[in-house]
C-alpha positions in Angstrom: 0.0 0.2 0.1 1.2 3.2 -1.1 1.8 6.5 1.3 -1.5 8.1 -0.3 -3.6 5.1 0.0 -2.6 4.5 3.6 -3.3 8.3 4.4 -6.7 8.2 2.8 -7.6 5.1 4.5 -6.5 6.6 7.7 -8.9 9.6 7.3 -11.7 7.4 6.2 -11.1 5.4 9.4 -10.9 8.6 11.4 -14.0 9.7 10.2 -16.0 6.9 10.8 -14.4 6.5 14.4 -15.3 10.0 15.3 -18.6 10.5 13.6 -20.2 6.9 14.0 -20.6 7.2 18.2 -22.3 10.4 17.6 -25.1 8.8 16.0 -25.3 5.8 18.6 -24.6 5.7 22.2 -21.0 6.4 24.2 -20.6 2.5 24.3 -20.3 2.2 20.4 -17.4 4.6 20.7 -15.8 2.5 23.7 -16.3 -0.6 21.7 -14.7 1.1 18.7 -12.1 2.0 20.6 -11.4 -1.4 22.2 -11.5 -3.3 18.8 -9.0 -1.0 17.1 -6.7 -1.2 20.1 -6.9 -5.0 19.9 -6.5 -4.6 15.9 -3.4 -2.6 16.5 -1.9 -5.2 19.1 -2.7 -8.4 16.9 -1.5 -6.8 13.6 0.7 -4.0 14.5 0.9 -0.4 13.1 -1.7 0.3 10.6 -4.0 3.2 9.1 -7.2 1.3 10.0 -6.3 0.7 13.6 -4.8 4.3 14.2 -7.7 6.0 12.5 -10.5 4.4 14.4 -8.5 4.6 17.7 -7.8 8.1 17.4 -11.5 9.0 16.3 -13.2 7.1 18.8 -11.0 8.3 21.4 -11.5 11.7 20.4 -15.2 11.4 20.9 -14.8 9.6 24.3 -12.2 12.3 25.8 -14.9 14.9 24.5 -17.8 13.5 26.5 -15.6 12.9 29.6 -14.7 16.6 29.2 -18.1 17.8 29.0 -19.3 15.7 31.7 -16.9 17.0 33.9 -17.2 20.6 33.1 -20.8 21.2 31.6 -21.3 24.5 30.1 -24.3 26.6 31.4 
């Protein structure tokens, strides 16, 4: 896989990982994060694993910050 294809795949997975939990519940983001971390552990570094981990982890981090410091 070339550099452009890997980067495109990373961006697609980043989008999927960050937008799909917003449709469902936060448990979906946690499930995607755990799946992507297991994928990275089993298969090593890849664009799919990093994209899904960063996207879903970002959503979980945003939810935790919003719950800890709610805006009025």
